[in-house]
N, C-alpha and C positions, 0 to 999 in steps of 0.2 A: 503492498498500499502505500509505503515511503518512497519508492522508486516511480511509482505512479505519480503522486503528489511531486516531486522535483522536476520529474520532466513536462508534467502541465505546467509548473510556475517558469521553466524554463520557456517553454515553448510560448507562454505568454509575453514575455519580455522580449522573445523573437518576432512577434506578432506586429508588438509595441514598435519595436526599433525598426522593422519593414518599413511600415506605415511614414515614421517620422522620418525616412532616410527617401523614401519616395516623395514625400510633400517636397523636403527638402529641395531634393534636386533639381524638382521641377520649379518650384517657385525661387530657387535661386537662378534657374537656368533663365527663366522668363525675365527675372531684375536684370542679370547679365546682360540679355535682348535688348532690354530698355535701355541700358546706359550706353548707347551708342556715341555720346559725347568724350567718353572716354578711350583711352587706347587697349587695345585687348590686353595689354600686361598688366593692368589695372584692374581691367574686368575680370582677367583670370584670379589676380590676387583675393577679391573679393569671393568671387566663388571657392576658393580655396578657404579662406576664412570661415563661410557660412558652414561650409563642411565639416571643417575642424570642431566647430561648434557643436555640429550637430552629432558627431561621435563623441563628444564630452558628454551629451543627455543622454547617448546609447548607454556609454558605460556607468552613468550613474542609476538609468534604469536596473542594469545586472546588479551595479553594487547595492540597491535598494533589494533586489529579490534575493542576495547573499542574506542579506541582514535577518530579514523575513525568515529565508528556510533555515539559519541557525539559530536564534533568536526566538522567533513564536513556533516553529513546527519542529524543531529539534532535526532536520534534516541532515545536519552532519556539523561540524566544524571547523575551521580555518587555525591550523595551527600554526604560531610565529607570536607577534607581536601585534593583535586586535586589538585595538581598544576603543574603536571610535568606528563613525561611519565614513571618515578619512582613509581608515587603512583597508577597509571594505570596499573604497573606491580606488585605492591604489591596487590591492589585489585585481580587482576589477579591471584597469587599465591593463597592467601587465597580461592579463589573460586575455584580452581583447584583441590586444597588438600581436600575441605570441611570441611573446620576449621570457617568460617562465623562470624569473630570476629564482626562484625556489626559497627566498626567504619567507613566504606564506606558502602553506601547503594544504591543499582543502583535503579534507578525511570525510568520509562517508557516503552520504549518496550525492552529495553537492559537488563531488568531483564531474559528475554526468555533466550538471549543469558549465562546468568550468570547460567542458569539452565541446559544449553545444555555442557555449558562447566564443571559444576563440575560431569556432568555425563561421560563426555569424561575423564575428569582426572582421577576419579575412576576405567575405565576401562583399561586404558593406565598404570595407575601405576601396576592394579593386572595383566597386560601381563608382565611387565618389572619384577614382583616379579617371575611368574610361569617360566619364563626364566632364572633368578637366583636360581631359587630351584633347576630346570633342570639340572644346570652345578654344585650345593653343593654339590647336591644328588649322581651324577655321573649316573642318570638313561637315561640323555640323549647324544647323539653322534651326531654331524654332521660326515657323511658319503659322500665321493663323488662318484658318481654314476659312472661317464664317467672316463675312462683313463687320467692320468695326461699329455701324451703328445699325446694324438689322434688328428689328426691334421684335422683341418676342422669342427671339434665340439666345442661349447662354455660349458665347464664345467657346470654339475649338481651338486648342491649340495641338500640333504633330512636331514632333523633333525629326530631322530629316537628316541623314546622312549623304550628301551631296557629292562626298568622292567617289561611292560605288554606284550608287541607283538612286532612284526617285521615289524609293517603297519609304513611308513612314515609318521611322524607329518605335516612337510612343506616339500615341493618340492621346488626348485628353482634354476634357470639357474643365473649364476653370472655373 
């Protein structure tokens, strides 16, 4: 039962981080697309900063899940100097970016959560890097599908990869 609870808690956090990452990437790209008055380098820097902040929030979600798992549900423990939320955040950061220093070690079922966080961090950091590359290389363009002043319809945007094909990479209503 405790393993099931651990996996459910981890999957809930993964779902939250996926939604946050998707929304962050979409709105950061849209913002970047609207900052045409800035040089590409400055727009890339803004996109990088927004993505870094989003990853800090992802890490905080996992740190909170570790805190709940250990303190509330007794699903395991973190062995090492763990006295505050900041220590859980530190462990979560090391796990999310797959550093694995080893000064804080998960014991019990939360080891599963730590492995899920490592895979999640790897994938989401890869998503951020790919978005930044699309902007930096100039191969991705946000295109508005609907006319800007079309009453009664929500604007729809597509992210196009102009280098290879005219097919949309992402289609989204704003």
